[in-house]
C-alpha positions as CSV (number, residue, x, y, z in Angstrom):
1,M,-30.0,43.8,-19.9
2,A,-26.3,42.9,-19.6
3,K,-26.7,41.7,-16.0
4,K,-29.7,39.6,-17.0
5,K,-27.8,38.1,-19.9
6,V,-24.8,37.2,-17.7
7,K,-27.2,35.6,-15.1
8,G,-28.8,33.6,-17.9
9,I,-25.5,32.4,-19.1
10,E,-24.3,31.5,-15.6
11,A,-27.6,29.7,-14.9
12,L,-27.2,27.7,-18.1
13,R,-23.6,26.8,-17.3
14,R,-24.7,25.8,-13.8
15,K,-27.4,23.6,-15.3
16,Y,-24.9,21.9,-17.6
17,G,-22.6,21.4,-14.7
18,Y,-25.3,19.7,-12.6
19,T,-26.2,17.5,-15.6
20,F,-22.7,16.3,-16.0
21,V,-22.2,15.4,-12.3
22,A,-25.7,14.1,-11.8
23,H,-24.7,10.5,-12.4
24,W,-21.7,10.9,-10.0
25,I,-24.0,12.3,-7.3
26,F,-26.4,9.4,-7.8
27,G,-23.6,6.8,-7.6
28,L,-22.2,8.6,-4.5
29,I,-25.6,8.3,-2.7
30,V,-26.5,4.8,-3.8
31,F,-23.2,3.0,-3.9
32,F,-21.3,4.9,-1.2
33,A,-23.5,6.8,1.3
34,V,-26.1,4.1,1.8
35,P,-23.5,1.3,2.4
36,L,-21.6,3.6,4.6
37,V,-24.6,4.1,6.9
38,Y,-25.4,0.4,6.9
39,S,-21.8,-0.4,7.9
40,V,-22.1,1.9,10.9
41,I,-25.3,0.1,11.9
42,Y,-23.7,-3.3,11.4
43,S,-20.8,-2.4,13.7
44,F,-23.2,-1.9,16.6
45,S,-25.5,-4.8,15.8
46,N,-25.8,-8.5,15.3
47,N,-27.6,-9.7,12.2
48,E,-29.6,-12.9,12.0
49,M,-31.1,-14.5,8.9
50,T,-34.8,-15.3,9.2
51,E,-37.6,-16.2,6.9
52,N,-38.6,-12.6,6.7
53,G,-35.1,-11.4,5.9
54,I,-32.2,-9.9,7.9
55,V,-33.1,-9.0,11.5
56,I,-30.8,-6.4,13.0
57,K,-30.3,-6.6,16.8
58,L,-28.4,-3.8,18.5
59,V,-25.6,-5.1,20.7
60,G,-23.8,-1.8,21.6
61,L,-20.0,-1.9,21.6
62,K,-19.8,-5.7,21.7
63,N,-18.3,-6.0,18.2
64,Y,-15.7,-3.4,19.1
65,T,-14.8,-5.1,22.4
66,D,-14.5,-8.4,20.7
67,A,-12.1,-7.0,18.1
68,L,-10.0,-5.2,20.7
69,F,-9.9,-7.7,23.6
70,V,-11.0,-11.1,22.1
71,D,-9.3,-11.2,18.7
72,P,-5.6,-11.9,19.4
73,S,-4.3,-10.5,16.1
74,Y,-6.3,-7.4,15.5
75,L,-4.3,-4.9,17.5
76,D,-1.1,-6.4,16.3
77,N,-2.3,-6.0,12.7
78,V,-3.2,-2.3,13.4
79,R,0.2,-1.7,14.9
80,D,2.0,-3.4,12.0
81,S,0.0,-1.3,9.5
82,I,0.9,2.0,11.2
83,V,4.6,1.0,11.5
84,S,4.7,-0.1,7.9
85,M,3.2,3.2,6.8
86,F,5.8,5.3,8.7
87,Y,8.5,3.2,7.2
88,S,7.2,3.4,3.6
89,L,5.9,7.0,3.5
90,P,9.3,8.8,3.6
91,M,10.7,6.3,1.1
92,I,7.9,6.7,-1.4
93,V,7.9,10.5,-1.1
94,A,11.7,10.6,-1.5
95,I,11.8,8.2,-4.4
96,S,9.0,9.8,-6.3
97,F,10.5,13.3,-5.7
98,I,13.9,12.2,-7.0
99,L,12.4,10.4,-10.1
100,A,10.2,13.4,-10.8
101,V,13.2,15.8,-10.8
102,L,15.1,13.4,-13.1
103,L,12.1,13.0,-15.5
104,N,11.6,16.8,-15.6
105,Q,15.0,17.3,-17.2
106,K,15.4,18.0,-20.9
107,Y,16.8,14.9,-22.8
108,R,15.8,12.6,-25.6
109,G,13.3,9.9,-24.7
110,R,11.9,11.8,-21.7
111,T,8.3,11.0,-22.7
112,V,9.1,7.3,-23.0
113,M,10.7,7.3,-19.5
114,R,7.6,9.0,-18.0
115,I,5.4,6.4,-19.6
116,I,7.5,3.6,-18.2
117,F,7.4,4.9,-14.6
118,F,3.6,5.4,-14.9
119,L,2.9,2.0,-16.3
120,P,2.7,0.3,-12.8
121,V,-0.3,2.5,-12.0
122,I,-2.1,1.1,-15.0
123,I,-1.3,-2.5,-14.7
124,E,-1.1,-2.7,-10.9
125,S,-4.5,-4.3,-10.5
126,S,-4.3,-6.4,-13.7
127,V,-4.3,-10.1,-14.0
128,I,-0.6,-10.1,-14.7
129,V,0.2,-8.7,-11.2
130,R,-2.1,-11.3,-9.6
131,L,-0.3,-14.1,-11.4
132,L,3.1,-12.8,-10.5
133,S,2.1,-12.5,-6.8
134,D,0.8,-16.1,-6.8
135,P,2.8,-18.2,-4.3
136,S,3.3,-20.9,-6.9
137,I,5.7,-18.7,-8.8
138,N,9.2,-19.3,-7.3
139,S,11.2,-17.5,-9.9
140,P,14.1,-15.6,-8.3
141,I,13.2,-12.6,-10.4
142,F,10.1,-12.0,-8.2
143,N,11.3,-13.6,-5.0
144,F,13.1,-11.1,-2.7
145,S,13.0,-13.2,0.5
146,T,16.1,-13.7,2.7
147,D,15.6,-17.4,3.4
148,G,18.3,-18.3,0.9
149,Q,15.9,-18.8,-2.0
150,G,15.7,-15.2,-3.1
151,I,18.1,-13.0,-5.0
152,M,20.3,-12.2,-2.1
153,D,20.5,-12.2,1.7
154,Y,20.4,-8.5,2.7
155,D,20.9,-9.2,6.4
156,A,24.1,-11.1,5.8
157,I,25.5,-8.5,3.4
158,L,24.7,-5.5,5.6
159,G,25.8,-7.3,8.7
160,N,29.4,-7.2,7.4
161,L,29.4,-3.4,7.2
162,S,29.5,-3.0,11.1
163,L,26.5,-0.6,11.0
164,P,24.1,0.0,13.9
165,V,21.3,-2.4,14.1
166,Q,18.7,0.3,13.5
167,I,20.3,1.4,10.3
168,I,20.7,-2.2,9.1
169,D,17.0,-2.9,9.8
170,F,16.0,0.3,7.9
171,L,18.2,-0.5,4.9
172,T,17.0,-4.2,4.9
173,F,13.4,-3.1,4.8
174,F,14.1,-0.6,2.0
175,L,16.0,-3.1,-0.1
176,K,13.4,-5.9,0.4
177,N,10.6,-3.5,-0.6
178,A,12.5,-1.5,-3.3
179,V,10.5,-2.9,-6.2
180,S,7.1,-2.6,-4.5
181,L,7.9,0.9,-3.3
182,T,8.9,1.9,-6.9
183,W,5.6,0.5,-8.2
184,S,3.8,2.7,-5.7
185,C,5.3,6.0,-6.9
186,G,3.4,6.4,-10.2
187,V,0.8,8.9,-9.2
188,Q,3.2,10.7,-6.9
189,I,5.6,11.2,-9.7
190,I,2.9,12.8,-11.9
191,L,1.9,15.2,-9.1
192,F,5.5,16.2,-8.5
193,L,6.0,16.7,-12.3
194,A,3.0,18.9,-12.5
195,G,4.3,21.0,-9.5
196,L,7.8,21.2,-11.0
197,Q,6.5,22.4,-14.3
198,S,4.5,25.2,-12.6
199,I,7.6,26.8,-11.0
200,P,8.5,30.0,-12.9
201,E,11.8,29.8,-14.7
202,S,12.5,33.4,-13.7
203,L,13.1,32.3,-10.1
204,Y,16.0,30.1,-11.2
205,E,17.3,32.8,-13.4
206,V,17.4,35.3,-10.6
207,S,19.1,32.7,-8.3
208,K,21.8,32.2,-10.9
209,I,22.4,35.9,-11.1
210,E,22.7,36.0,-7.3
211,G,25.3,33.2,-7.4
212,A,23.2,30.4,-5.9
213,N,24.3,26.8,-6.7
214,K,22.0,23.9,-7.6
215,W,21.9,22.7,-4.0
216,E,20.7,26.1,-2.8
217,E,18.2,26.3,-5.6
218,F,16.7,22.9,-4.7
219,W,16.1,23.8,-1.0
220,Q,15.3,27.5,-1.4
221,I,13.2,27.4,-4.5
222,T,12.1,23.9,-5.6
223,V,11.1,22.4,-2.3
224,P,9.3,25.6,-1.0
225,M,7.4,26.0,-4.3
226,L,6.2,22.3,-4.0
227,R,5.1,22.6,-0.4
228,H,1.3,22.2,-1.3
229,V,2.0,19.5,-3.8
230,L,4.1,17.7,-1.1
231,S,1.2,17.8,1.3
232,L,-1.1,16.3,-1.3
233,V,1.4,13.6,-2.0
234,I,1.7,12.8,1.7
235,I,-2.1,12.5,2.1
236,Y,-2.5,10.4,-1.0
237,T,0.4,8.1,0.0
238,M,-0.9,7.5,3.5
239,I,-4.4,6.8,2.3
240,S,-3.1,4.5,-0.4
241,K,-1.0,2.5,2.0
242,F,-3.6,2.3,4.7
243,T,-6.2,1.0,2.2
244,A,-4.0,-1.2,0.1
245,S,-5.3,-4.7,-0.7
246,D,-2.2,-6.3,0.8
247,N,-2.9,-4.5,4.1
248,T,-3.6,-7.1,6.8
249,I,-6.5,-5.2,8.3
250,V,-8.2,-4.7,4.9
251,S,-7.6,-8.3,3.7
252,S,-8.8,-9.9,6.9
253,S,-11.9,-7.7,7.0
254,I,-12.7,-8.7,3.4
255,D,-12.4,-12.3,4.3
256,L,-14.8,-11.8,7.2
257,M,-17.3,-10.2,4.8
258,R,-17.0,-13.0,2.4
259,N,-17.9,-15.4,5.3
260,N,-20.9,-13.2,6.2
261,Y,-19.4,-11.8,9.4
262,L,-20.4,-8.2,8.4
263,N,-20.7,-7.0,12.0
264,A,-17.2,-7.9,13.1
265,A,-15.7,-6.6,9.8
266,S,-17.6,-3.3,10.1
267,A,-16.4,-2.8,13.7
268,M,-12.8,-3.6,12.8
269,L,-12.8,-1.2,9.8
270,W,-14.5,1.6,11.7
271,F,-12.1,1.5,14.6
272,Y,-9.2,1.2,12.0
273,F,-10.7,4.3,10.2
274,V,-10.5,6.3,13.5
275,I,-6.9,5.3,14.0
276,V,-6.0,6.2,10.4
277,L,-7.8,9.5,10.7
278,A,-5.8,10.3,13.8
279,V,-2.5,9.3,12.2
280,V,-3.2,11.4,9.1
281,G,-4.1,14.4,11.2
282,L,-1.0,14.0,13.3
283,V,1.3,13.8,10.3
284,L,-0.4,16.9,8.6
285,F,-0.1,18.8,11.9
286,L,3.6,18.1,12.2
287,Y,4.1,18.9,8.5
288,N,2.3,22.2,8.8
289,R,4.1,23.0,12.1
290,F,7.6,22.3,11.1
291,C,7.7,22.6,7.3
292,L,4.8,24.5,5.8
293,R,5.1,27.5,8.1
294,R,8.8,27.7,7.6
295,W,8.5,27.6,3.8
296,D,5.7,30.2,3.8
């Protein structure tokens, strides 16, 4: 009787679970799976509008060859997207990690500071951000260009420090994109905060008894305990940067779709998806090979 009762309760809970996710499954099939299948078909076809509707004619790899060998800017945009991701990924992870450690400290106003750093996630897609990004706004507060009209010329300032060219380029990129990178750290900060609060305090107490300093605690306790959170942050950041609205590949593909060039846009996005999948797999492989195994 006890076993039958447990099975009945579990079956009821399972039914409730399916009920709550039924609308999500329906939306996944109708609004995601079906368009996804159509996008694959469009990438290998050429559509024509007729009196009887859309006629799909398969053309093989023509749309892919046109994107790779006919479009003069597609491969350059793919390269710039990958290079930009490798530049911004370590910066976003480092900034969000540092801010999460600071926000995890005990001080007055900690909740307010957490809200402030998470606000960009809420208003990032709002009308305010679109208005501020409009080219008609030339206020120096939002203009970080180095053409003499922005706040400061980073190239001229860093050039007087006699640093190597590679370091100057890296620092210039970081300073030019400091505001946008900080606005991209909201979700990462929340993930790191959740990971930091899950670390047992007893580990730090034992380390203090053993005579470890804060630097040793950070690298021997904090970072290894956040290894899985760090991998989640890396994946989220890469996907977010690769699919951002200001990404050249994404924005150009959206423009093609608006002009009814669905075939070319689908081919570009699917080839880009394969490249993104390969890059994400490579980064995770290197992370697991050189970091995760060491911390485990």
